[in-house]
N, C-alpha and C positions, 0 to 999 in steps of 0.2 A: 161658291165652291170653286177654288183656284184649279184650273186646267191648264194654263199656260203660265210659263215664265220667261219674261223678257229680259235680255242681259245687254247694256252697253259694254263696249270693250274696254277703250283706254280709261285708266284710273278706276275701273269698276271691276269686271272680270279680270282684267290683266293687272299684272305686277307694273311697276314703273318700268321695268326692264322689258316689256313687252311679251312676257311668258305668263302661262296660266299656272297658279299654284296648284300642286298636285291634290291638296284637299279639295278645291273648287271642282277639277276634273273629277275624283272619284265622287263626289256629292252629286253633281250635276248628271253624271253616267246613271247613277242609280236611280235618280228621279225620272230620269229619261225612260230607262228601263221599266220603270212602274208604271208609265203610261202618260206621265205629264209631258206636254210640250216644251222644248227647251229652244228658244228663239233668239239668236243673235241680232242684235240690232245696231247697225254702224253706218258711218257715212261712206265707206269703202265699198267698192265691188267686191262680190263673192270671191273672186279669184285672188284677192289680196288677203282673205281670210281663210282660204281653204285649209290651211294647216291646223287652225283652231278648230274648225268644223270636224275634221277626222279626230282630233284629238279627244273631242267630247264625244265623238261616236254618233254625230247628227247627222246620218247619212241614209236614214229609211226612207221609203218612197213617200211617207207623209212628213218629211222634215223639211222646213222652210227656213229662209233668212230674210229679214228686212235690211236692204242696202239703200245707199245714197240718201240716208236719213229720211226714209220712209217712201221715197219715189219709186223703189222697185222692190216688189215682192217675188222672189224666185224660189223654185223647187230645188233643193239640194241635190237630190238623186239625178234628175232630168235635166238641170238647168233651165226649164221651161218657166215662162213668165206668169205668174198669177194677177197681178195688176201692176200697171206702169203709167207714171204720169209726169210731166216735166215742162220745160219752157221753150220758146223758140228762140231762134236767134235775135228776133226784133226785142224780145223781152229784156235783152240785157241792154239795149241800146242807153237808156239812163245811166245804169251802172257803168258801163263803159267811158261815157262822158264824166262822170264823177271821178273814175279812177285816174283819167288823163289829166283832168284839172288839178288834182291834189298829188300827183306823181306816185300812185299806188300800183302795185301790181295785180294782175287776174288772171286766173286760169279758168276756162270753161270746160265742162266734162259733160260729154255725151255718156252712154251705157257701156261704152267699150274703151274710149280714150281719152286723154286729156289734151286740151289746146291751150298752152301758155300764149298769152297775147303778146304778140313780138312788137306790137306798137307802144307798149306800156314797159315800164319799170320791170326789169327781171324778178322773177318771182322765185321762192326757196321751197314751192311746193313740192316739186320732183325729190329734192333732198330729204325733206321730212317724210313724204309718203313711202319711200323704200318699198314699194310694191311692183309687181309684175305688170304694169300698164304702159301703153305705148304714149309717149308725149310727142305731140306734134306743133311746135311753134308755128301760130299762124297770126296774122293781121285781122283783127276784126272784122274788117270789110271783106276778107277771104274765107270767114267761118261759112261751112256748108250749110244749107236749111236742113236742119234736122230737129229731133227732139232732145233737149238737154236735161240732165239732172239738176244741175247746180252751177254756181260759179263759186270760185274760192279765192280769198285775198290772204296770202302768206307771206308774212313779213316779221318783222321783230315786234314785240309785244306792245312796246311804246308807240310805234307807227299805228299798230292797230287800235289802241286806246284813242289815239288822236282821230282815226277814222270813224271810229263809232261816234264819238262825240260830234263829227261833222255830218252824220247821216240827216238829210232833211226829212221832214216829215212825209213828204211825197215817195221817198226812197222807202222809209219805213213800212208805208202803206202798200207799195208795189212788191217788195220782197219780204220774206221771212229771213231775217239776218241773225244768225246765232254764232257765238263764240264756241267751237268745238274743242279748241284747245288754245292755250295763251298766244300762240303764233299763228292760228288760223281761225278766219273769219268766214262763215259760209252763207251764201245768198240763194234761197230756195224759193219756189213760188209762195206767194203770200199764205195760202192756206195748208202748205206742207211741213209736216214734222212725223217725228217717229210712229206716233199716235194712228197718224192717217194709215200706214202701211199695217199697224197691227189691227185697226179696226177691220181692214180688208180681210186679213187673214182669219179674225175671230168670226167674221161673217162666213168664211169660207167652211170653218168646222161647225158652224151653227150656234156659235158662242157670243158673248157680249163682253163688255169692259168688266162686268163683275166677276168674270172667269180669270182676270189677267193679274199678275203680280209683275213689277217691274222694278229694275235696278238701275240707279244711275248717279252720275256725279256733277254733271255739268250742264249748262245752259241749254244745250241741243236735247236734253234729255227731259227737259220741264214737260212737254206735251204728255209724254207717255206716264210719267209720274204723276200728273195730275188726273189723267184719265182712267189708271188702273184701280181696282179693287183695293190693292195693297200696293201704293207707290212706296218704293223703299230708297232711301239716300243714303250712300256711303258716308262712313264717318269722316272720310276726306272730301267730302262733296262741297260744292259752293254753297254759301248761306242761302241763296234762293232756292237751290233745289232742296235743302234740309227743312225750309220753310215750308214747301209745297208736300212734302213727304207726309205718309201716314206713320211711317217707321224708320229707324235708322240702323245701320248695322253696327253690332257691337265692337267691332274692329275695323280698320282700314283696308285698303285693296292689298296691300303688301301682306297682310295677315290672313289673307282669305276671308275677308269679310263677307261675300256672298254666301259661302258655305257656312260659316257660322251663323248666319240669320236663318239660313234654310233649316239647320240641324234644330233650331229652336221651334220652327214652325211645323215641320214635318217628321217629327220623332219617330212616329210608328213606321213610316216607309223607310228611314235610314237606320233603323236599330239592325 
C-alpha cells in the first residue's frame, strides 16, 4: 500500500521554467490532506526550495524533505535533522587532483554553504543554482575540517561529457557520480543517493519501500526509482530512468505529468 510519494524537482514536479503547475499543486495538496506523505527529494538545501514546500502545504510537524540527494533528511517544521551523512575534506583529495589535472571546476558543499575551489577553473554553479546560499571561494588546502554533503562540477555539457568519459575505475568506486542536469555532475559518497534518505525516512514512520511511490527523470533519481514499489519515470525522462521504472507518466513535466499519473492511481482520493 502506497503511503509516501517522493518527488524529484527539476523536470519532474517543476515545469522547465522552475514553477509548479497548478494541477500538480492541487493534486498533491489533496493527497497530503488525505494522509499520504508527500516528500520532495532534491540535491538542494531546504532553504533553496522553501517556496515550493509552502506552496504545496508541506509544513506540518510530520513533514520532511530529502536534501543533498539523500545525505540530509530534515523536518520541514522544526528544521531538525532526522539523518545526516557525508564526506570529509580528505575524501575529496582524489577528485580535486582529477579536476586540477584536467582543468575542470569544482564546488564543495557542506550543509550550509558552498566552497567554489579557487585553485581550479572557475565554476558556473553559483549562476545556475540561483538559491540563497553563501558562496565562499576557498583553495582546497584551506577547506575547513567538516562534514560535506557532496562536490559539484558545473560547466558546459560538452566538457562534462568529457569529464565523465575520463573518470577512472578508482574514482567511480570512490564516489557516486551522477548527472543531475546537463551542466551539473555531482559527486556523492559511494553509497549515497536519494533512496538512502528515503529509506531512513520510511524506517522513521515504520514503513518500507513497499509503501513508496517515486517520480523522477534523471540519473540522480535512479536509486529511488529502482527501490520504490512504484517507480514512475516522467515522459520526458532519460532512457535509463524509463527502463528502470515500473510506470511512466502519460504526459511530460510541463503538462503536469505527476498529477496526471496520480489521478489515475488515486481516483477515489481525488474525486
